[in-house]
N, C-alpha and C positions, 0 to 999 in steps of 0.2 A: 218496495222502495227502490230496489236496484233496477227493476224494469222501468220505473219512471225516469231514472237517470239515463238509462240507455235510450229511451224514447226522446228525452230532451237533447242528448248529444246528436241523435239522428236528425232531429228537427233543425238543430243548429247547422249541421252539415248540409242539409237540403237547402236551408236559407242561403248559406254561403254559395252553393252551387248555382242556385237560381239567380242570386244577385250578380254573380260573376258573369253569367251568360247575358244578363241584361246590360251590364257594363260593357262587355265586348260588343254587343249589338249596337250600342250607342256610339262606340268608338269608330265603327266601320259601317256607316249607313248605306254605302253603295253596294254592299253584298246582299245576296238574296236571303231574306229572312222569312221564308215561307213556312207555313205550318202545314197541317193536314189539308189535302186537296188543293194545294197551291195558294191557299188564302194567307194573306200577310198576318204575321203574329204581332199582337200588341203587347209589348213587354213593359209598357209604362215608363215612367221616368225614375231612374235610380238615383237617389240622393245619398252619397257616401256619408255625409255628416249625420243624416237621420239614421242610417244603418248603424253607424258607430255608436250613436246615442242609445239605440235599442240594445246593442250588445253590452254597453256599459250598464244600462238599467237592469238587464237580466243578470249580469255578473254581480251587481250590488245586491239584488234580491237573493241570489244563490249563496252569496257569502254572508248574508244575514246582517248587512249594515242598515241600521235604522236611524242612526244619528248622522245628520248632515255634516257636522264638523269632522267626525271621524272619516266619513266617506270622502269628503273633499281632500283630506290628507292622503288617502290611499288611491283615489281616482287617477292621478297622474302616473302612478306606478303601474296600475292596471292598463292604462292607455299605452304606456311604454312597452309592456309585454305584448299587447295585441298588435302593435305596429311592428315589433320585432318578429312576431310569428308570421305576419303577412310577408315581411321581407324575406324571411327564411324559406317560406314556401312559394315564393313568387316563381322560381324556376320550375318547380314541380307542377304547379297549377298551369303554367304555360303549356306544357305538353298535354295536359288533360283537357284544356279549353281550346284546342285547335291552334297550337303554336307552330304547326308545320303545314305546308301547302298540301292540299289534297287534290290539286289539279283543277280546282273550280274557277280559277281566274286566268285561264289561258297561259299558264306557266309563269305569270307575274307573281313572284313570291314576296315582293317588297311589302305588299299590304299586310301580310301576316307578321313580318318582322318589325314593322314600324309601330305596331299596336303595343301599348304598354301592358304589362302583366296585371293580374288581378290586384286591385287596390291602387292602381294608377302608377305603380312603381315599375320603371323599366329595368330590365335585367340584361345589360350589355353582354355579359359573359354567356348567358343562355342564348341570346340572339346570335352571337358569333358562332357558337357551337352548332346551333340549328342551321344557320346558313351553310356552314361547312358540310353538314350532313345532307342538306338539300342539294348542294352543288357537287356532291360525291367527291369531296376533297380527299387528298391522299391520307393514308392512315397516320403518318407522322404529324400532319397538321391537326387532325382530329384529336390525336393524343395530347398535343400541346394545349389545344383549346379546352379539352376535357379537364386537364390539370388546372388551368386557370379558373374554370367554372367551379371545380371542387374547392379550390382555395377561397374563392369568393363566398361560396356557400358555408365554408368553415367559419369565416369571419362573421357572417350573419348568424350562424348558429351560436357562436361564442357571445355575440351581443344579446341574443335571446336568453341564453343561460344566465348571463349577468343580470339582465332585467328581471328574470324569474327569481334569482337569488335575492335581489334587492326587495322585491315584493314579499317574498317569504319572511323577511325580517320583521315586517309590520303586521303579519297575520297571526291570529291565534291558531292553535293546533287544529281546532275544528274548522276554521276558515281555510287553512292550508289543505286539509283533507278534502274539503268541498272543491277548492281550486284545482286539486289534482284530478278529481272525478270529472270536472267539466273541461279538462285539458288546458287550463290556464298555466299551470306550473307542472313540473315533473316531480 
């Protein structure tokens, strides 16, 4: 049973990673999106609403909601947690998904900074910090921007924790345990 949960979590992580790269590819169509042998990659169309619905349906199943009325009461709280998780992780995913210039566009780094983070949310603090790093800014400026980034991330983390606490108040103990196992709450 534990192995099934681990596999489920890995599948969810893989889905997020694949979806994020599709989203980034769509946001910047002028970049080289070649696959093996220089052939263009077909990433398809990413529909954020459809992706969110799949996440909600999976969460509903994992938490064991069979009654539509009960689920309709809990669904907005789950959505709030998922959105807060995306906001809290937007800065971290930016670095993993190519948030800095690798020299592929003749030194023009604006294309990387103007692209929104995963989930369509821009992160101005992360963008400013990345720009300072890319421009080899003085240590004092980097330190100030890092402090601003950390403060913004703290606010997002606090919102996430509040959303998780609110969700936990309506879950049974068994549902809360399942929510912990799938990473919805702590």
